[in-house]
N, C-alpha and C positions, 0 to 999 in steps of 0.2 A: 511382433513386432521383434524382426533380426536385432538381437540384442548388439552385435557388432558394429549394425551400421548405427545406430542411435548413441553407444557407447563413445563412438569416434567420433560422432556429432559432438557431443556433449566435451570429450576432451579435446574438440579442436578450437571451443568455444573459452574454455579453463585455459590452454595455452593461451591464444590469444590475448586473455585478459592478463595474466601473469610478464608477458614480454611487454603489455605497453604499458603496464604499472610498474614493470621497472624501468622505462624510461624515466621515471621520477628518481630512480639515484641518481641520474646524469643530469637532470636539470632543478631540481629544487637545492638553491641553495641561503635561502633566507626564509627567513618566519613566516612574509608574506608569499612565497610560493609555497609553502606549504596550506598556508589557511583557506586565500583567495586567489594564489595561482599568481601573484604579483598582480593584478586586475588590470588584466591584460588579452583575456580572455574575446574575441568579436563577438559580432549577433549569431550569426551562424550558426559557429560551432559550440557555442554556449547554447543555445535553443536547441541544437542536437543533444547536448548532453544531459540539459535540462529534463528532455522528451523522454532521453533515455532513461534516468533514473526515479521519472513521474508514471511513467507505464509498465508498474510493476503487476505483480503476480496475480492480482485482481483483476487489472486489465486484461492479461496476454489469455490466463483462463478462465476467470470467473465469471464476466462479462459474456461470456456465452454459454459459460453453465445457467446465468440464471435467466437470459433467455432461451432457454431448453427449460425449464423447469418452469417458466411465471410466462414466455409469449413475448411478445410485440411489445405488452406495456411496460417492460423492463424498458425499453431503449432509451428514457429517459434518465436512465443512470450514467452511461456516458455523456451523455450532453451534460450532466453536473459536473464532472469532473472536467470535463474541456469550460466550458463557464467559468470554473473560478480562476482561470486566468482574465477574464474580464477586466471582472472587481481588482484584480493584482493589478493589469496594465492602468487602469484610470487611479486607481488609489493608494499604492503603494511601491512598484517597481523604481521607480526615479528617486524618489526622498530617500529610499532605504538606501542604495546605491552611495547616496552622496552624504548617508549618516556617518563613513568612513569603518564603518564597525567591520569584524568580524566574523561574530554571532550573534542570533537576536539577544542576550544577556547581556552583550558589548550594545549594543542600540539603547536597550531600558537604561542601563545605566547614564551612555551619553546623554540622550534626551530626558531625563526625569532625578538625574546628579544624585540619584539613591543606590546604595549596595543593598537594599531590603531589596527594593524592585528585581535588582540582578540575581538575588539569592533564588527568588521565588518563579525568574522566569529558568533559570536553570532546571528546577527542578519539573518544567512543565516539557522542558525540553528531550532531558532523559524518559520521562512518561510517555509522550506521542512520539520520540525517536525508536524507544524498545517494546512500544505495541507497534509500530509498523516494522520493526525488523522481524518479530515475530513469525505472519504469515509469511515474508520471505523465505527464512531459512524450513518453514512446514512442507511450502508450496515446492519446494526444490524438494524436498523428502519423497512428496508425492508422487511428483515427477520419474524421480530415478527409481522408486517401487514400480511402478507402471510400464518402466525400460528396462529391465533388469531382474523385479523380485529382493532387489536388496534392502533391507531392515529401513523402516519408514526413516530414522534418524541419519542415516549414511547421508542420502543427498544435502538435508540441512549441514552436517561437520564439512561434505567439500566446501558449501558456497561459503562457509566460516572459513575455515582454511585459505582458500584464495581470495578473498575477501579482507583480509588478513591482510595479509602480501600484499595485494596493488593498494590499498592505503597507507600501510605504514611503510613503503618504498617510498612516498613522493609525494603522500597528500595529494591535495587538490589537482598538481599538476599532473598526477598520475589518474586521476581517474575519471579527469576531463577529456583527455582521448579515450578512457576505456566504455565513458556513458556514450559517447558519440557515437564511436564504432557498433555499441551492442544497440542504438536504436534503431540504427538500418539494416543491422540483422533482425532485430523484431519485424519491424518494417515486411523484411523479404521471406521473412520466413511466415508470415500469415498471408503475403499476399500470394505467392508462388503457388501452395499446393491448393488456395483459394480455384483458383484457373482451373485445377484437375477434378478438385469435387462438385463444382458447378457443373461440370465439364459431364463426370460421371453422373450426377442427377439427372441431366437432362437427359442423359443415354440409354436410362433405362427404365425411362416411363417412369415414375417413383410420383408420388401424389405429395402437395405441398404440405407444408406442416399445420395440423389445424391442433388449435390449445385449447378449443372451447370441448371438447371431449377428451374422452382417454386415447391415450397413444396406443397404437394397436403392432405389435412385433412381426415383423416381416422375414425374420428365420426363427429358429430355434434359439433360446437364448438360456443362461442358468445363472444367477444369481447367489452369491453366497455369503451375509448379511453381516456385518461387525456390530451391530449394536442391536438390542430386542425392538420388533418393529411393530407397530401396530396396523393392520392390513383394512380396508375397508372394501369389500366387494358389494356390486351393484347387480351382478347375477352372480350364479354359482358359478364356478369354474375347475375347472378338471387341469393337474397338475402335478408334478414327481414333487416329493419332498422327501428330503432327508436332513433328520432334526425336530425340533418338537415345534408344534404350533399348538394355543391353546393349552397348553401342561400335557399334549400326547406326543409319543414320540415315534417319527416315523423311518423307515429305515429304505426306504426307495418305492419306487412303483408310482402309477397313477394312481391320485389322491382326489376325490370330489370334496369341493370347499363349497359351503353354503353360503348364501347372501347374507351380510351384515358383516360385522368387525369383529378379525383375528388378529391372538398378539402370537409371533413369531417370535421364537428365542434367538439369542443370540446365534451365531458361528449358524446358519439351518442354510441349507443348499434347496433351492428352490429351481424347476426348471420346466418351464413356458414351451409351450406345443408353438409352431408358426403359425400367427392370427390373432393371437389372444390378446385380448384388453389389456394391458398396463394397469393393476390394482393402483387405487390411491393407497398411499401410508405415508407415516410420521411416527418417528424415534421415540416411543413412550408416550409421554404426554407432549412432549412439543412436537413444532415441524421439522419438515426434513432438514437433517442437520446443513446442507449445502444454500438453503436457501435464505437469500443475503435479504431480500425484500421482506419478510416475516421478523417479529421479534425474535428475540432469543429464546421466549418460554411466552405463552399464551398463543391466542391465535388473533392474528393480524387481520383477517376477514372482518373483526367487529369494526375496528379503527382502522379501516383500509388507507380513509384520506389523510388521518392525523401519519400515519409512520411514511406516507410515501410521501410527504412537504417534508417531514423531518430528517428524511436522506437528505431531499434536496436544496437543505438549507445546510447541511452538514459539508457537504461537497463542494457548493456553492463560494460559502465564506471559511471553510478550512483550510483552502491548497493555499490563502497567503501566509499561514501562521508553522506549516511543515517546514519543518527545522532541513533539512534536506534542499528545500524550493526553495528557503530564505535564505540560504548561505552561496547557493550559484550566483545571486545577482549580486553581492561584493566582488564578483569577479568580473565586472562589467569596465569597462575603461571611463566611463561616465554616465548617469543618467540618460542621459538621449541611446545610447549603447541599450542600459537597460531597457527601456521601451521596444525598443526595436527587436531585440531579444524575446521579447514577451509576443509581439507579434509575429513572428517564427514561430514561435512554440505553437501558440495557436492554429495553425496550420499542421505542422507536425501531427499534432496531437489529435485534432482531428480528422487528418489520413488513416488515420491507425484506427481507430475508432469506427471505420466504415465495415471493416473486416470480421470482427469478435462477434457480430449478430449474423452473420453468414454462418458459422461454425456452431453457433445455437439452436436457426432454424434447420440445420440438416442432421445433427444429432440428433433432435425431437423426432425425425423420420427412420433414422439409421442406428441410434444408439439410446432409444424410448426407456432402456432398464436403467441408466444412470439416475435417473429420477427417482425412482426406488429405492435405492442404494444410496443413495443422499450422495453420490462421487461425479455428481453434476461437472465441478470442478477437470475432472479427467478427459473430456468430452471432445476437446481439439486433438487431443493425443492419439484417441483412438479411432478416428473418420477414417484417416488416410486405409488404415487393413480392411477397415469394412465396408470401403465404396471405392476402391482401387484393389488393394490388392494385389499381388506379386513386388516383383523387385520395383516397380515406382511407388507402389505404396510404401515399401519399406523406405525406401529413400524423402519421400515425403514426410511421413515420419518422423524421420532423423532429423531433417528441417525442422520441424514443428520441434522436436527434442531440443534441441539448440536456443533455437527462440525464448522458450518456456526458462530455461537454465538462464540466459542471458538478461532475461527481466528479473532472474531471482539476483544474479550476480550486479547488474547495473544501480537496481533500487537500494540494494543492502550496503553499495560501497558508499553511494552518497548519505543514507541515515549514519552509517559507520563514520564516517567524516565528520558530520554533523555530531553528532553525539561525543565523537574521540577529541572535537576540537571544545567543547564544553567541561567535559573532562578535566583534561590535559590544563585549561586557565584557569577554572572554580572549581574543583573536586579534588583531584588527587596530587600530594604532597608535593612544592616545586622543589626539581633538583637541579638546579641553575638558570641563572639568566641567559636572557640573549636568545636569536635564532642557530638555526642547527651545525653555523658554521663561527658560530660568534665563541667569543672568549667562555670556554663551562659549554659550546655548543655543543659536543654530543652527549652530555646530559640532558639536553633540550629534547636533543632527537630521539634519545632514549624512552626519555619523558614523554613524548610523544606516541611515539611507538607502543609503548605499556597502555598509554590509554584507547588505545587503538583494539590492543587484543579485551581489554577490559568490557568497552562496549557492545565487541561481540559476544564475548562468553554468557553475560547476561539474558540476553533471546534465546540464547544456543539450550543453556540449562532450564530456562523458561519451556522452552520449545518440546524439552523432554516431560517436564510435568502437567504441560499442558498440551496435550498431542491432537484432541480433538477439537481445534477452535479452528471454523471456515478459516478459507482467505477471504473471500470478502468481509466478511462480519469485522473481523479484525482491524482490518484497513479501515470500513467506515467508523467505526468505534475511533479511530486514531485523530481520523475527522472531524469528529463530534469534538473530541476535547480541544481540537487546537482552535477549530472553530467558536468555541466558548471560552479562550485564555489569549491567542495570540491576537487573535481577529479583533475584540475592544482593543488592547493594549495597542495594536499598530494603524489603527484606523485615527482612536482618538490623540495617541502619541503626534502622530504625523499632521492633522488639520484640527485640532482641538488646544488652542493655548492654556488652556484653564485648568487642564489636568494635571493632578498633583500625587507626588510619589503615595499616599496613603492611599487615593482613591485607585490607584494603579495595583497596589500589593491587594484591596479588597476585593478587585474586580477579581483577577486572577484568581484570587484563592477562591471568591464566592464562585465564579461561573465557570472558573475552569476545573474548580475542585467540586462542584455539585456533576458535571460530566464526568468525570473520572469515578466518583464515588458510584455514577448509575451505572456508570460502564462494571465498575465491579458487582454489584449488589448484583445484576442480571447474568453477569457468571458463575457467579455463585450459586444462583437460586434461590435469592433470597427474597425478590419478592413477591409483593400478594399477585395473584390471580385479576386477572381483567385490566383497568384502567391504566393503576397502577403499574404494572408490569411494562405496557406502552409508552407511560409516559418515560421511564428508567432506560428503558432498552434503544428509543428512538431520542435523547435528552436537549439536542440541541434547538428543537422546536422554541424551550422555554429557557434553554441555560444559556445560548448567547444573548438574548434580551435579558437575561440577569446579569451576565456578565457587564454588556455596555448599560444597564441603570446605576448599577454598584455603581463602576465607576466614574459615572456622573456626580451621582449623589454624592457620595463620601467627597468628590474633588469639591463642588461647591459649599459644601460646609465647611471644607480646610485650605478657604482663599489664602491664607496666610504662608500652606507651605508652595506655592509657586516657586519652582525654582530658578533661582535669580538667572541664570542662563538662558531663560525660553526663547525670549524673542532673536536672539543669537543661533541657537541652535534651528531653530523654525526656517529660519533666512537660509542656514546650512542646508535643508531640507529640500528648500523650494527651488531656492535660487541657482540659474545654471553656474557650474564650478568654475569657469572664469570669472564671475564676477567675485565669489568670496574666496579669500585663505582659508586652504585647508589643515585645517589641525590634525595633532598625532590623534591618534580613534584612543576609546579607554582602554586601554588595557592592566588586568589588575598584575601584571609583570614588568611595567612600564615601557613595554613595545611599543614604539610609534608603529603608523602604517608606512612598511618600507615600499618604495617607488621606484 
């Protein structure tokens, strides 16, 4: 790909993001502007902004990579992403808006009248937010590396700087316009090249993608392995090797490998002839690195049904508890607008998800070696050069690069806003009271911007320390933690009057803590092989019921701890706004809901 075109496209996206974010300096004047855009965002604009931040790196790059690697069976994955908004629409959207909160911890304290519940909610907002931010920065690094050869940390640094500027400039006011613009850019970036790629596929007589047999290379291909790989050959294979296989050093030239399993050392270069069947490969004792559908260790094939349902449950129930999704519903004018927003989101997200599977199927035909190296996330970016070529291929590749960068920027913006809001209210020392323009307001705005900087710095440093976490893996794990913690809290908090603070605290710690602990255990490779690994790799199937059951049982055991204002709070959540007098939101700094 021509680096000039790609860099120009990325530069345009970055510049547009900074300029739109800069509008916040002119229009953000109150605390409510910074946190919830003064609750004035209409359904269509809000839906585009939600779709922009929700369709992250895992959607733009990861889904296509999964289809390339696993085939059509992975099409249920985007269905789970989209269907999560049905649950949110029916159970959560309108009551969450009517709560008058600014953040999920705000809602938790308002509903249960407990500072302890708020503190636990803060911990999980930070955990889920940072876990979700990590793959956005790493995906940006991968994209910039593919486009320009820059170090992988460079792309993440660019996203971190741009997002910090955009969010710090005007908070929610700024990023609402940024994310809406980036949704339409992402949709265009996938839609336009798809027409040309399908036309190129139809024109050259290439076969359909096949997933029940080894992929066949249509042309000479060479790959350099980033880590040790175990390669399985069903038949003898002749290829050129520069590096080490089975402990033996090769310096080029054609080598005949026998059927069976071979260990290929890191940094070994393999050159396959046109027409060669691509061998099956896995990294060390683990599946391919980019395989979202497999456990992080062990063999998913042994427990295929469990792993699939674990993922479906995580994506289906985790959506409602994602901090950057929940906070956007606080920006709606009222509960009815929040529901209308969710309906529009379903249409926008559903339309977008029609496109990544097309790239995955074409990648299986034109770039199957990506499955061998584990770099399946790069399929979307390399297809234009492979299939179209020339100036048109370079321009289409540049458009896709712009869309990919928009995906990182939009999702990172929403997550940073959600995390910064919680840090500003509950973690960092207060530096003054009042909104950005109230008495002491400069100190308030400065404290918020410090929160933005901290919110972005933590995952940026984490990305350097954990540089090989696949994009879709980290996103899915964030969904599992969200589903196990905030889903029970929101559903029971909105619909069950007998929920008590001890029940909520215990449920959050047990359900969410179990999921988070499982995530850390699998990433550290501490789980024993077999069922224990599978259960920990996909915890939602047991951690979500555990969270619900714990909240219910502990609440039933502590009936005397039901908050005195429960009836009034539930009335505010379920009755139309015009029938109930709206109180000031529960804020640790004493600020009310500016209207």
